[in-house]
All heavy atoms as a GROMACS GRO file, in nm:
protein
  630
    1MET      N    1  -2.273   3.307   5.148
    1MET     CA    2  -2.158   3.379   5.101
    1MET      C    3  -2.147   3.516   5.168
    1MET      O    4  -2.038   3.564   5.190
    1MET     CB    5  -2.166   3.393   4.949
    1MET     CG    6  -2.042   3.457   4.891
    1MET     SD    7  -2.023   3.421   4.718
    1MET     CE    8  -2.056   3.579   4.649
    2ASP      N    9  -2.257   3.580   5.197
    2ASP     CA   10  -2.254   3.712   5.259
    2ASP      C   11  -2.243   3.698   5.410
    2ASP      O   12  -2.341   3.710   5.482
    2ASP     CB   13  -2.379   3.790   5.219
    2ASP     CG   14  -2.375   3.934   5.268
    2ASP    OD1   15  -2.267   3.981   5.306
    2ASP    OD2   16  -2.480   3.998   5.269
    3THR      N   17  -2.123   3.668   5.458
    3THR     CA   18  -2.098   3.650   5.601
    3THR      C   19  -1.992   3.752   5.644
    3THR      O   20  -1.918   3.804   5.560
    3THR     CB   21  -2.047   3.508   5.631
    3THR    OG1   22  -1.919   3.492   5.568
    3THR    CG2   23  -2.144   3.402   5.580
    4PRO      N   24  -1.981   3.778   5.774
    4PRO     CA   25  -1.874   3.867   5.820
    4PRO      C   26  -1.736   3.820   5.778
    4PRO      O   27  -1.650   3.901   5.742
    4PRO     CB   28  -1.892   3.866   5.972
    4PRO     CG   29  -2.037   3.836   5.993
    4PRO     CD   30  -2.072   3.739   5.881
    5ASP      N   31  -1.713   3.688   5.780
    5ASP     CA   32  -1.582   3.635   5.738
    5ASP      C   33  -1.556   3.661   5.589
    5ASP      O   34  -1.445   3.697   5.550
    5ASP     CB   35  -1.572   3.485   5.765
    5ASP     CG   36  -1.558   3.454   5.914
    5ASP    OD1   37  -1.519   3.545   5.990
    5ASP    OD2   38  -1.585   3.340   5.951
    6HIS      N   39  -1.658   3.643   5.508
    6HIS     CA   40  -1.645   3.670   5.365
    6HIS      C   41  -1.613   3.817   5.341
    6HIS      O   42  -1.524   3.850   5.262
    6HIS     CB   43  -1.775   3.630   5.293
    6HIS     CG   44  -1.771   3.652   5.145
    6HIS    ND1   45  -1.820   3.766   5.086
    6HIS    CD2   46  -1.723   3.574   5.046
    6HIS    CE1   47  -1.802   3.758   4.955
    6HIS    NE2   48  -1.743   3.642   4.929
    7LYS      N   49  -1.686   3.903   5.409
    7LYS     CA   50  -1.663   4.047   5.392
    7LYS      C   51  -1.521   4.085   5.436
    7LYS      O   52  -1.452   4.161   5.367
    7LYS     CB   53  -1.766   4.126   5.472
    7LYS     CG   54  -1.760   4.274   5.448
    7LYS     CD   55  -1.875   4.345   5.518
    7LYS     CE   56  -1.876   4.493   5.487
    7LYS     NZ   57  -1.994   4.559   5.547
    8ALA      N   58  -1.476   4.030   5.548
    8ALA     CA   59  -1.341   4.061   5.598
    8ALA      C   60  -1.235   4.013   5.498
    8ALA      O   61  -1.137   4.083   5.472
    8ALA     CB   62  -1.320   3.996   5.734
    9GLN      N   63  -1.257   3.894   5.441
    9GLN     CA   64  -1.161   3.842   5.342
    9GLN      C   65  -1.159   3.928   5.217
    9GLN      O   66  -1.053   3.959   5.162
    9GLN     CB   67  -1.192   3.697   5.306
    9GLN     CG   68  -1.093   3.638   5.209
    9GLN     CD   69  -0.950   3.640   5.263
    9GLN    OE1   70  -0.925   3.589   5.370
    9GLN    NE2   71  -0.857   3.700   5.189
   10ARG      N   72  -1.276   3.970   5.172
   10ARG     CA   73  -1.284   4.056   5.052
   10ARG      C   74  -1.218   4.191   5.077
   10ARG      O   75  -1.156   4.248   4.988
   10ARG     CB   76  -1.428   4.073   5.006
   10ARG     CG   77  -1.489   3.948   4.951
   10ARG     CD   78  -1.413   3.903   4.826
   10ARG     NE   79  -1.463   3.778   4.777
   10ARG     CZ   80  -1.398   3.662   4.786
   10ARG    NH1   81  -1.280   3.656   4.844
   10ARG    NH2   82  -1.449   3.553   4.738
   11TRP      N   83  -1.230   4.245   5.199
   11TRP     CA   84  -1.163   4.370   5.232
   11TRP      C   85  -1.011   4.352   5.225
   11TRP      O   86  -0.940   4.435   5.170
   11TRP     CB   87  -1.208   4.420   5.369
   11TRP     CG   88  -1.130   4.536   5.421
   11TRP    CD1   89  -1.056   4.539   5.535
   11TRP    CD2   90  -1.118   4.667   5.363
   11TRP    NE1   91  -0.999   4.663   5.551
   11TRP    CE2   92  -1.035   4.744   5.447
   11TRP    CE3   93  -1.169   4.726   5.248
   11TRP    CZ2   94  -1.002   4.877   5.418
   11TRP    CZ3   95  -1.135   4.859   5.220
   11TRP    CH2   96  -1.053   4.932   5.305
   12GLU      N   97  -0.962   4.243   5.280
   12GLU     CA   98  -0.817   4.216   5.274
   12GLU      C   99  -0.772   4.199   5.128
   12GLU      O  100  -0.668   4.251   5.089
   12GLU     CB  101  -0.782   4.092   5.356
   12GLU     CG  102  -0.796   4.112   5.505
   12GLU     CD  103  -0.714   4.230   5.558
   12GLU    OE1  104  -0.597   4.244   5.516
   12GLU    OE2  105  -0.766   4.307   5.639
   13ASP      N  106  -0.853   4.128   5.049
   13ASP     CA  107  -0.821   4.110   4.907
   13ASP      C  108  -0.815   4.246   4.837
   13ASP      O  109  -0.725   4.272   4.757
   13ASP     CB  110  -0.926   4.023   4.837
   13ASP     CG  111  -0.927   3.879   4.886
   13ASP    OD1  112  -0.830   3.837   4.955
   13ASP    OD2  113  -1.025   3.808   4.856
   14TYR      N  114  -0.912   4.331   4.866
   14TYR     CA  115  -0.917   4.464   4.804
   14TYR      C  116  -0.793   4.546   4.838
   14TYR      O  117  -0.733   4.608   4.750
   14TYR     CB  118  -1.043   4.538   4.849
   14TYR     CG  119  -1.046   4.682   4.804
   14TYR    CD1  120  -1.078   4.714   4.672
   14TYR    CD2  121  -1.017   4.785   4.892
   14TYR    CE1  122  -1.079   4.846   4.630
   14TYR    CE2  123  -1.018   4.917   4.850
   14TYR     CZ  124  -1.050   4.948   4.719
   14TYR     OH  125  -1.049   5.078   4.677
   15LYS      N  126  -0.753   4.542   4.964
   15LYS     CA  127  -0.637   4.621   5.005
   15LYS      C  128  -0.508   4.574   4.937
   15LYS      O  129  -0.419   4.654   4.911
   15LYS     CB  130  -0.619   4.616   5.157
   15LYS     CG  131  -0.728   4.689   5.231
   15LYS     CD  132  -0.700   4.702   5.379
   15LYS     CE  133  -0.678   4.572   5.449
   15LYS     NZ  134  -0.658   4.583   5.594
   16GLN      N  135  -0.499   4.445   4.906
   16GLN     CA  136  -0.378   4.389   4.844
   16GLN      C  137  -0.378   4.401   4.692
   16GLN      O  138  -0.273   4.387   4.630
   16GLN     CB  139  -0.363   4.242   4.883
   16GLN     CG  140  -0.351   4.218   5.032
   16GLN     CD  141  -0.234   4.294   5.092
   16GLN    OE1  142  -0.125   4.297   5.035
   16GLN    NE2  143  -0.256   4.357   5.206
   17ARG      N  144  -0.495   4.426   4.634
   17ARG     CA  145  -0.505   4.430   4.488
   17ARG      C  146  -0.436   4.554   4.431
   17ARG      O  147  -0.458   4.665   4.479
   17ARG     CB  148  -0.653   4.429   4.448
   17ARG     CG  149  -0.677   4.414   4.301
   17ARG     CD  150  -0.824   4.390   4.268
   17ARG     NE  151  -0.907   4.499   4.317
   17ARG     CZ  152  -1.026   4.483   4.373
   17ARG    NH1  153  -1.076   4.363   4.388
   17ARG    NH2  154  -1.095   4.586   4.414
   18PRO      N  155  -0.352   4.536   4.328
   18PRO     CA  156  -0.289   4.653   4.266
   18PRO      C  157  -0.392   4.739   4.194
   18PRO      O  158  -0.491   4.687   4.143
   18PRO     CB  159  -0.190   4.592   4.166
   18PRO     CG  160  -0.214   4.448   4.163
   18PRO     CD  161  -0.311   4.411   4.269
   19THR      N  162  -0.372   4.868   4.194
   19THR     CA  163  -0.463   4.958   4.126
   19THR      C  164  -0.387   5.076   4.070
   19THR      O  165  -0.281   5.112   4.119
   19THR     CB  166  -0.574   5.007   4.222
   19THR    OG1  167  -0.665   5.089   4.150
   19THR    CG2  168  -0.517   5.085   4.338
   20THR      N  169  -0.443   5.135   3.967
   20THR     CA  170  -0.384   5.257   3.912
   20THR      C  171  -0.454   5.380   3.968
   20THR      O  172  -0.409   5.492   3.948
   20THR     CB  173  -0.393   5.259   3.758
   20THR    OG1  174  -0.531   5.247   3.720
   20THR    CG2  175  -0.313   5.145   3.699
   21GLY      N  176  -0.566   5.358   4.036
   21GLY     CA  177  -0.643   5.469   4.091
   21GLY      C  178  -0.632   5.476   4.241
   21GLY      O  179  -0.554   5.405   4.304
   22GLU      N  180  -0.714   5.561   4.296
   22GLU     CA  181  -0.714   5.580   4.442
   22GLU      C  182  -0.797   5.471   4.508
   22GLU      O  183  -0.904   5.434   4.460
   22GLU     CB  184  -0.775   5.717   4.472
   22GLU     CG  185  -0.764   5.758   4.617
   22GLU     CD  186  -0.815   5.900   4.640
   22GLU    OE1  187  -0.799   5.983   4.549
   22GLU    OE2  188  -0.872   5.924   4.746
   23LYS      N  189  -0.747   5.419   4.620
   23LYS     CA  190  -0.820   5.317   4.696
   23LYS      C  191  -0.928   5.382   4.780
   23LYS      O  192  -0.914   5.495   4.827
   23LYS     CB  193  -0.725   5.244   4.791
   23LYS     CG  194  -0.623   5.157   4.722
   23LYS     CD  195  -0.679   5.021   4.696
   23LYS     CE  196  -0.569   4.928   4.650
   23LYS     NZ  197  -0.612   4.793   4.637
   24MET      N  198  -1.038   5.309   4.800
   24MET     CA  199  -1.146   5.356   4.886
   24MET      C  200  -1.109   5.333   5.031
   24MET      O  201  -1.036   5.239   5.063
   24MET     CB  202  -1.275   5.280   4.856
   24MET     CG  203  -1.340   5.315   4.725
   24MET     SD  204  -1.497   5.228   4.705
   24MET     CE  205  -1.440   5.077   4.629
   25ASP      N  206  -1.164   5.417   5.119
   25ASP     CA  207  -1.151   5.389   5.262
   25ASP      C  208  -1.250   5.278   5.298
   25ASP      O  209  -1.334   5.240   5.216
   25ASP     CB  210  -1.175   5.516   5.345
   25ASP     CG  211  -1.314   5.574   5.329
   25ASP    OD1  212  -1.411   5.499   5.302
   25ASP    OD2  213  -1.328   5.696   5.345
   26TYR      N  214  -1.238   5.224   5.418
   26TYR     CA  215  -1.321   5.110   5.454
   26TYR      C  216  -1.469   5.141   5.447
   26TYR      O  217  -1.547   5.060   5.396
   26TYR     CB  218  -1.286   5.056   5.594
   26TYR     CG  219  -1.376   4.940   5.630
   26TYR    CD1  220  -1.351   4.814   5.578
   26TYR    CD2  221  -1.487   4.959   5.712
   26TYR    CE1  222  -1.436   4.706   5.607
   26TYR    CE2  223  -1.572   4.852   5.742
   26TYR     CZ  224  -1.546   4.726   5.690
   26TYR     OH  225  -1.628   4.622   5.717
   27ASP      N  226  -1.512   5.257   5.496
   27ASP     CA  227  -1.656   5.288   5.496
   27ASP      C  228  -1.713   5.292   5.355
   27ASP      O  229  -1.821   5.238   5.329
   27ASP     CB  230  -1.682   5.421   5.568
   27ASP     CG  231  -1.661   5.410   5.719
   27ASP    OD1  232  -1.671   5.299   5.774
   27ASP    OD2  233  -1.635   5.515   5.781
   28SER      N  234  -1.642   5.354   5.263
   28SER     CA  235  -1.688   5.360   5.123
   28SER      C  236  -1.690   5.220   5.062
   28SER      O  237  -1.786   5.181   4.996
   28SER     CB  238  -1.597   5.450   5.041
   28SER     OG  239  -1.601   5.582   5.089
   29TRP      N  240  -1.582   5.146   5.086
   29TRP     CA  241  -1.576   5.010   5.033
   29TRP      C  242  -1.688   4.924   5.092
   29TRP      O  243  -1.753   4.848   5.020
   29TRP     CB  244  -1.439   4.949   5.065
   29TRP     CG  245  -1.429   4.807   5.017
   29TRP    CD1  246  -1.388   4.765   4.895
   29TRP    CD2  247  -1.465   4.691   5.092
   29TRP    NE1  248  -1.395   4.629   4.888
   29TRP    CE2  249  -1.442   4.579   5.008
   29TRP    CE3  250  -1.514   4.668   5.220
   29TRP    CZ2  251  -1.467   4.450   5.049
   29TRP    CZ3  252  -1.538   4.538   5.261
   29TRP    CH2  253  -1.515   4.431   5.175
   30SER      N  254  -1.711   4.936   5.221
   30SER     CA  255  -1.813   4.856   5.289
   30SER      C  256  -1.953   4.886   5.235
   30SER      O  257  -2.032   4.794   5.212
   30SER     CB  258  -1.808   4.884   5.440
   30SER     OG  259  -1.908   4.812   5.507
   31ASP      N  260  -1.983   5.013   5.211
   31ASP     CA  261  -2.113   5.048   5.153
   31ASP      C  262  -2.130   4.985   5.016
   31ASP      O  263  -2.236   4.931   4.983
   31ASP     CB  264  -2.128   5.200   5.141
   31ASP     CG  265  -2.146   5.268   5.276
   31ASP    OD1  266  -2.177   5.199   5.375
   31ASP    OD2  267  -2.129   5.392   5.281
   32MET      N  268  -2.025   4.990   4.933
   32MET     CA  269  -2.031   4.931   4.800
   32MET      C  270  -2.046   4.779   4.809
   32MET      O  271  -2.126   4.719   4.737
   32MET     CB  272  -1.906   4.966   4.720
   32MET     CG  273  -1.913   4.914   4.577
   32MET     SD  274  -1.764   4.947   4.483
   32MET     CE  275  -1.651   4.832   4.561
   33TYR      N  276  -1.972   4.717   4.898
   33TYR     CA  277  -1.981   4.572   4.917
   33TYR      C  278  -2.125   4.532   4.953
   33TYR      O  279  -2.182   4.440   4.894
   33TYR     CB  280  -1.885   4.527   5.027
   33TYR     CG  281  -1.900   4.382   5.066
   33TYR    CD1  282  -1.826   4.284   5.002
   33TYR    CD2  283  -1.988   4.344   5.166
   33TYR    CE1  284  -1.840   4.151   5.038
   33TYR    CE2  285  -2.004   4.211   5.202
   33TYR     CZ  286  -1.930   4.115   5.138
   33TYR     OH  287  -1.945   3.983   5.172
   34ASP      N  288  -2.184   4.604   5.050
   34ASP     CA  289  -2.320   4.572   5.093
   34ASP      C  290  -2.420   4.585   4.978
   34ASP      O  291  -2.507   4.500   4.961
   34ASP     CB  292  -2.361   4.660   5.211
   34ASP     CG  293  -2.281   4.630   5.337
   34ASP    OD1  294  -2.222   4.520   5.348
   34ASP    OD2  295  -2.276   4.718   5.425
   35ARG      N  296  -2.407   4.691   4.898
   35ARG     CA  297  -2.496   4.708   4.783
   35ARG      C  298  -2.475   4.595   4.682
   35ARG      O  299  -2.572   4.539   4.630
   35ARG     CB  300  -2.470   4.842   4.713
   35ARG     CG  301  -2.532   4.960   4.783
   35ARG     CD  302  -2.526   5.086   4.696
   35ARG     NE  303  -2.395   5.112   4.638
   35ARG     CZ  304  -2.298   5.179   4.700
   35ARG    NH1  305  -2.316   5.226   4.822
   35ARG    NH2  306  -2.182   5.199   4.638
   36ASN      N  307  -2.350   4.564   4.654
   36ASN     CA  308  -2.321   4.458   4.556
   36ASN      C  309  -2.374   4.322   4.601
   36ASN      O  310  -2.419   4.243   4.518
   36ASN     CB  311  -2.171   4.449   4.530
   36ASN     CG  312  -2.120   4.565   4.449
   36ASN    OD1  313  -2.197   4.638   4.387
   36ASN    ND2  314  -1.989   4.584   4.450
   37MET      N  315  -2.370   4.296   4.729
   37MET     CA  316  -2.419   4.167   4.779
   37MET      C  317  -2.571   4.157   4.766
   37MET      O  318  -2.625   4.047   4.761
   37MET     CB  319  -2.375   4.145   4.924
   37MET     CG  320  -2.225   4.127   4.941
   37MET     SD  321  -2.148   4.004   4.833
   37MET     CE  322  -2.215   3.853   4.896
   38GLN      N  323  -2.640   4.270   4.759
   38GLN     CA  324  -2.785   4.270   4.740
   38GLN      C  325  -2.824   4.261   4.592
   38GLN      O  326  -2.937   4.225   4.560
   38GLN     CB  327  -2.847   4.395   4.802
   38GLN     CG  328  -2.839   4.398   4.953
   38GLN     CD  329  -2.906   4.279   5.017
   38GLN    OE1  330  -3.020   4.246   4.984
   38GLN    NE2  331  -2.837   4.213   5.108
   39ASN      N  332  -2.732   4.297   4.503
   39ASN     CA  333  -2.765   4.299   4.360
   39ASN      C  334  -2.818   4.166   4.310
   39ASN      O  335  -2.910   4.162   4.229
   39ASN     CB  336  -2.643   4.340   4.277
   39ASN     CG  337  -2.617   4.487   4.281
   39ASN    OD1  338  -2.702   4.565   4.323
   39ASN    ND2  339  -2.500   4.527   4.236
   40ASN      N  340  -2.758   4.058   4.353
   40ASN     CA  341  -2.800   3.927   4.307
   40ASN      C  342  -2.946   3.901   4.342
   40ASN      O  343  -3.025   3.859   4.258
   40ASN     CB  344  -2.709   3.819   4.366
   40ASN     CG  345  -2.734   3.685   4.305
   40ASN    OD1  346  -2.765   3.674   4.188
   40ASN    ND2  347  -2.722   3.582   4.385
   41LYS      N  348  -2.983   3.928   4.466
   41LYS     CA  349  -3.120   3.902   4.510
   41LYS      C  350  -3.218   3.997   4.442
   41LYS      O  351  -3.321   3.955   4.388
   41LYS     CB  352  -3.131   3.920   4.661
   41LYS     CG  353  -3.047   3.825   4.741
   41LYS     CD  354  -3.050   3.862   4.888
   41LYS     CE  355  -2.939   3.792   4.961
   41LYS     NZ  356  -2.915   3.845   5.093
   42VAL      N  357  -3.188   4.124   4.443
   42VAL     CA  358  -3.280   4.225   4.388
   42VAL      C  359  -3.284   4.216   4.237
   42VAL      O  360  -3.391   4.212   4.176
   42VAL     CB  361  -3.238   4.366   4.434
   42VAL    CG1  362  -3.322   4.472   4.368
   42VAL    CG2  363  -3.249   4.377   4.585
   43GLY      N  364  -3.167   4.214   4.174
   43GLY     CA  365  -3.160   4.215   4.028
   43GLY      C  366  -3.222   4.094   3.964
   43GLY      O  367  -3.300   4.106   3.868
   44LEU      N  368  -3.193   3.975   4.015
   44LEU     CA  369  -3.250   3.854   3.956
   44LEU      C  370  -3.400   3.847   3.978
   44LEU      O  371  -3.474   3.800   3.892
   44LEU     CB  372  -3.181   3.729   4.014
   44LEU     CG  373  -3.036   3.711   3.972
   44LEU    CD1  374  -2.976   3.589   4.040
   44LEU    CD2  375  -3.022   3.703   3.822
   45GLY      N  376  -3.446   3.898   4.091
   45GLY     CA  377  -3.591   3.902   4.116
   45GLY      C  378  -3.661   3.996   4.019
   45GLY      O  379  -3.770   3.965   3.968
   46ARG      N  380  -3.599   4.109   3.991
   46ARG     CA  381  -3.656   4.205   3.896
   46ARG      C  382  -3.658   4.145   3.756
   46ARG      O  383  -3.758   4.159   3.683
   46ARG     CB  384  -3.575   4.334   3.897
   46ARG     CG  385  -3.638   4.443   3.816
   46ARG     CD  386  -3.572   4.576   3.838
   46ARG     NE  387  -3.595   4.620   3.975
   46ARG     CZ  388  -3.501   4.671   4.054
   46ARG    NH1  389  -3.378   4.685   4.013
   46ARG    NH2  390  -3.531   4.710   4.177
   47GLU      N  391  -3.551   4.077   3.716
   47GLU     CA  392  -3.550   4.012   3.584
   47GLU      C  393  -3.663   3.911   3.573
   47GLU      O  394  -3.731   3.904   3.471
   47GLU     CB  395  -3.416   3.940   3.561
   47GLU     CG  396  -3.302   4.030   3.529
   47GLU     CD  397  -3.173   3.952   3.510
   47GLU    OE1  398  -3.178   3.828   3.485
   47GLU    OE2  399  -3.066   4.014   3.522
   48GLN      N  400  -3.684   3.833   3.679
   48GLN     CA  401  -3.790   3.732   3.676
   48GLN      C  402  -3.926   3.798   3.664
   48GLN      O  403  -4.013   3.751   3.590
   48GLN     CB  404  -3.785   3.644   3.800
   48GLN     CG  405  -3.884   3.529   3.797
   48GLN     CD  406  -3.855   3.433   3.682
   48GLN    OE1  407  -3.744   3.384   3.668
   48GLN    NE2  408  -3.955   3.407   3.600
   49SER      N  409  -3.947   3.910   3.732
   49SER     CA  410  -4.073   3.983   3.721
   49SER      C  411  -4.098   4.030   3.578
   49SER      O  412  -4.210   4.020   3.528
   49SER     CB  413  -4.074   4.104   3.815
   49SER     OG  414  -4.071   4.063   3.949
   50TYR      N  415  -3.994   4.083   3.514
   50TYR     CA  416  -4.007   4.125   3.374
   50TYR      C  417  -4.039   4.006   3.283
   50TYR      O  418  -4.125   4.014   3.196
   50TYR     CB  419  -3.880   4.193   3.324
   50TYR     CG  420  -3.854   4.329   3.381
   50TYR    CD1  421  -3.726   4.371   3.410
   50TYR    CD2  422  -3.958   4.418   3.407
   50TYR    CE1  423  -3.700   4.497   3.462
   50TYR    CE2  424  -3.935   4.544   3.460
   50TYR     CZ  425  -3.805   4.582   3.487
   50TYR     OH  426  -3.780   4.706   3.538
   51ARG      N  427  -3.967   3.896   3.303
   51ARG     CA  428  -3.994   3.776   3.222
   51ARG      C  429  -4.138   3.732   3.238
   51ARG      O  430  -4.205   3.700   3.140
   51ARG     CB  431  -3.899   3.663   3.260
   51ARG     CG  432  -3.767   3.670   3.190
   51ARG     CD  433  -3.689   3.540   3.204
   51ARG     NE  434  -3.647   3.513   3.340
   51ARG     CZ  435  -3.539   3.567   3.398
   51ARG    NH1  436  -3.464   3.652   3.332
   51ARG    NH2  437  -3.507   3.537   3.521
   52ASP      N  438  -4.185   3.729   3.361
   52ASP     CA  439  -4.322   3.686   3.386
   52ASP      C  440  -4.422   3.781   3.320
   52ASP      O  441  -4.521   3.738   3.261
   52ASP     CB  442  -4.350   3.678   3.536
   52ASP     CG  443  -4.270   3.568   3.605
   52ASP    OD1  444  -4.215   3.480   3.534
   52ASP    OD2  445  -4.260   3.571   3.729
   53ALA      N  446  -4.398   3.912   3.330
   53ALA     CA  447  -4.490   4.011   3.275
   53ALA      C  448  -4.501   4.000   3.123
   53ALA      O  449  -4.608   4.022   3.066
   53ALA     CB  450  -4.447   4.151   3.315
   54TYR      N  451  -4.390   3.965   3.057
   54TYR     CA  452  -4.389   3.958   2.911
   54TYR      C  453  -4.392   3.815   2.858
   54TYR      O  454  -4.380   3.792   2.738
   54TYR     CB  455  -4.264   4.029   2.856
   54TYR     CG  456  -4.272   4.178   2.875
   54TYR    CD1  457  -4.204   4.239   2.980
   54TYR    CD2  458  -4.347   4.258   2.790
   54TYR    CE1  459  -4.210   4.376   2.999
   54TYR    CE2  460  -4.355   4.395   2.808
   54TYR     CZ  461  -4.286   4.453   2.912
   54TYR     OH  462  -4.294   4.588   2.930
   55ASN      N  463  -4.409   3.720   2.948
   55ASN     CA  464  -4.410   3.579   2.912
   55ASN      C  465  -4.283   3.543   2.833
   55ASN      O  466  -4.289   3.477   2.730
   55ASN     CB  467  -4.537   3.542   2.832
   55ASN     CG  468  -4.561   3.394   2.830
   55ASN    OD1  469  -4.522   3.323   2.923
   55ASN    ND2  470  -4.624   3.345   2.726
   56GLY      N  471  -4.170   3.592   2.882
   56GLY     CA  472  -4.043   3.569   2.815
   56GLY      C  473  -3.958   3.466   2.885
   56GLY      O  474  -3.998   3.408   2.986
   57LYS      N  475  -3.841   3.444   2.828
   57LYS     CA  476  -3.745   3.349   2.884
   57LYS      C  477  -3.607   3.413   2.886
   57LYS      O  478  -3.579   3.504   2.810
   57LYS     CB  479  -3.739   3.223   2.796
   57LYS     CG  480  -3.871   3.152   2.783
   57LYS     CD  481  -3.859   3.041   2.682
   57LYS     CE  482  -3.998   2.980   2.660
   57LYS     NZ  483  -4.001   2.888   2.550
   58SER      N  484  -3.520   3.363   2.970
   58SER     CA  485  -3.380   3.405   2.971
   58SER      C  486  -3.306   3.317   2.872
   58SER      O  487  -3.317   3.194   2.876
   58SER     CB  488  -3.320   3.389   3.110
   58SER     OG  489  -3.183   3.423   3.108
   59ARG      N  490  -3.235   3.380   2.779
   59ARG     CA  491  -3.162   3.303   2.678
   59ARG      C  492  -3.024   3.362   2.657
   59ARG      O  493  -3.003   3.481   2.674
   59ARG     CB  494  -3.234   3.310   2.543
   59ARG     CG  495  -3.365   3.238   2.534
   59ARG     CD  496  -3.342   3.096   2.482
   59ARG     NE  497  -3.461   3.017   2.490
   59ARG     CZ  498  -3.551   3.006   2.394
   59ARG    NH1  499  -3.537   3.073   2.282
   59ARG    NH2  500  -3.655   2.929   2.409
   60VAL      N  501  -2.932   3.276   2.615
   60VAL     CA  502  -2.800   3.321   2.570
   60VAL      C  503  -2.797   3.298   2.420
   60VAL      O  504  -2.818   3.186   2.372
   60VAL     CB  505  -2.686   3.244   2.640
   60VAL    CG1  506  -2.552   3.284   2.583
   60VAL    CG2  507  -2.691   3.267   2.790
   61LEU      N  508  -2.775   3.407   2.346
   61LEU     CA  509  -2.776   3.401   2.200
   61LEU      C  510  -2.635   3.422   2.145
   61LEU      O  511  -2.557   3.500   2.200
   61LEU     CB  512  -2.868   3.508   2.143
   61LEU     CG  513  -3.013   3.507   2.191
   61LEU    CD1  514  -3.089   3.624   2.131
   61LEU    CD2  515  -3.079   3.375   2.155
   62GLU      N  516  -2.606   3.354   2.036
   62GLU     CA  517  -2.479   3.374   1.966
   62GLU      C  518  -2.499   3.490   1.870
   62GLU      O  519  -2.592   3.491   1.791
   62GLU     CB  520  -2.440   3.247   1.890
   62GLU     CG  521  -2.304   3.251   1.829
   62GLU     CD  522  -2.192   3.251   1.931
   62GLU    OE1  523  -2.198   3.174   2.028
   62GLU    OE2  524  -2.097   3.330   1.913
   63THR      N  525  -2.412   3.590   1.880
   63THR     CA  526  -2.419   3.706   1.790
   63THR      C  527  -2.286   3.720   1.717
   63THR      O  528  -2.192   3.645   1.744
   63THR     CB  529  -2.447   3.837   1.869
   63THR    OG1  530  -2.329   3.873   1.941
   63THR    CG2  531  -2.564   3.821   1.964
   64SER      N  532  -2.278   3.816   1.627
   64SER     CA  533  -2.153   3.838   1.555
   64SER      C  534  -2.042   3.886   1.648
   64SER      O  535  -1.924   3.882   1.614
   64SER     CB  536  -2.175   3.941   1.443
   64SER     OG  537  -2.216   4.064   1.498
   65ARG      N  538  -2.079   3.930   1.768
   65ARG     CA  539  -1.981   3.978   1.866
   65ARG      C  540  -1.963   3.880   1.982
   65ARG      O  541  -1.909   3.914   2.086
   65ARG     CB  542  -2.023   4.113   1.920
   65ARG     CG  543  -2.020   4.219   1.813
   65ARG     CD  544  -2.059   4.351   1.870
   65ARG     NE  545  -2.040   4.452   1.768
   65ARG     CZ  546  -1.980   4.566   1.788
   65ARG    NH1  547  -1.932   4.595   1.906
   65ARG    NH2  548  -1.968   4.653   1.692
   66GLY      N  549  -2.014   3.761   1.968
   66GLY     CA  550  -2.001   3.661   2.074
   66GLY      C  551  -2.135   3.634   2.141
   66GLY      O  552  -2.240   3.676   2.093
   67LYS      N  553  -2.131   3.562   2.249
   67LYS     CA  554  -2.253   3.526   2.321
   67LYS      C  555  -2.304   3.644   2.402
   67LYS      O  556  -2.226   3.716   2.462
   67LYS     CB  557  -2.227   3.406   2.412
   67LYS     CG  558  -2.196   3.281   2.336
   67LYS     CD  559  -2.176   3.163   2.428
   67LYS     CE  560  -2.147   3.040   2.345
   67LYS     NZ  561  -2.130   2.922   2.427
   68ARG      N  562  -2.436   3.660   2.403
   68ARG     CA  563  -2.501   3.766   2.478
   68ARG      C  564  -2.622   3.710   2.552
   68ARG      O  565  -2.701   3.635   2.494
   68ARG     CB  566  -2.550   3.879   2.386
   68ARG     CG  567  -2.440   3.951   2.311
   68ARG     CD  568  -2.359   4.036   2.408
   68ARG     NE  569  -2.260   4.115   2.339
   68ARG     CZ  570  -2.130   4.088   2.338
   68ARG    NH1  571  -2.084   3.982   2.400
   68ARG    NH2  572  -2.046   4.165   2.273
   69GLN      N  573  -2.634   3.748   2.678
   69GLN     CA  574  -2.751   3.706   2.754
   69GLN      C  575  -2.864   3.804   2.729
   69GLN      O  576  -2.844   3.926   2.734
   69GLN     CB  577  -2.722   3.701   2.904
   69GLN     CG  578  -2.845   3.660   2.983
   69GLN     CD  579  -2.824   3.660   3.132
   69GLN    OE1  580  -2.713   3.675   3.179
   69GLN    NE2  581  -2.932   3.645   3.206
   70VAL      N  582  -2.981   3.750   2.701
   70VAL     CA  583  -3.102   3.829   2.686
   70VAL      C  584  -3.190   3.795   2.806
   70VAL      O  585  -3.232   3.681   2.822
   70VAL     CB  586  -3.174   3.797   2.553
   70VAL    CG1  587  -3.302   3.879   2.540
   70VAL    CG2  588  -3.082   3.820   2.435
   71ASP      N  589  -3.216   3.895   2.889
   71ASP     CA  590  -3.291   3.870   3.012
   71ASP      C  591  -3.438   3.835   2.985
   71ASP      O  592  -3.497   3.754   3.055
   71ASP     CB  593  -3.285   3.992   3.105
   71ASP     CG  594  -3.144   4.018   3.153
   71ASP    OD1  595  -3.065   3.923   3.162
   71ASP    OD2  596  -3.112   4.135   3.181
   72VAL      N  597  -3.497   3.900   2.886
   72VAL     CA  598  -3.638   3.873   2.851
   72VAL      C  599  -3.645   3.847   2.701
   72VAL      O  600  -3.658   3.939   2.621
   72VAL     CB  601  -3.730   3.991   2.890
   72VAL    CG1  602  -3.875   3.956   2.858
   72VAL    CG2  603  -3.716   4.024   3.038
   73PHE      N  604  -3.633   3.722   2.662
   73PHE     CA  605  -3.642   3.682   2.523
   73PHE      C  606  -3.784   3.636   2.497
   73PHE      O  607  -3.839   3.554   2.569
   73PHE     CB  608  -3.544   3.567   2.495
   73PHE     CG  609  -3.548   3.519   2.353
   73PHE    CD1  610  -3.474   3.583   2.256
   73PHE    CD2  611  -3.626   3.410   2.317
   73PHE    CE1  612  -3.478   3.540   2.124
   73PHE    CE2  613  -3.630   3.367   2.188
   73PHE     CZ  614  -3.556   3.431   2.090
   74ILE      N  615  -3.844   3.693   2.392
   74ILE     CA  616  -3.981   3.658   2.357
   74ILE      C  617  -3.977   3.588   2.222
   74ILE      O  618  -3.929   3.644   2.123
   74ILE     CB  619  -4.070   3.784   2.352
   74ILE    CG1  620  -4.068   3.851   2.489
   74ILE    CG2  621  -4.212   3.746   2.312
   74ILE    CD1  622  -4.132   3.988   2.491
   75ASP      N  623  -4.027   3.463   2.219
   75ASP     CA  624  -4.029   3.387   2.093
   75ASP      C  625  -4.121   3.451   1.992
   75ASP      O  626  -4.221   3.505   2.016
   75ASP     CB  627  -4.076   3.242   2.119
   75ASP     CG  628  -3.971   3.162   2.196
   75ASP    OD1  629  -3.852   3.172   2.162
   75ASP    OD2  630  -4.011   3.088   2.288
   0.00000   0.00000   0.00000
């Protein structure tokens, strides 16, 4: 998914998207895109490390406010 074509398409999508705020220039947008594309790899790896350290599990629980994901659920 993180390919030059994907990034170019997302930039075009961003430019066409309506907004009430100020649009980012390409360099700012590109930096944010690159960070966001790493979040999945880094963030999920960190969650797994926490689960392993606490012998926990990832669970989705039903609460009074709807479903909530718990990254480290300990029975």
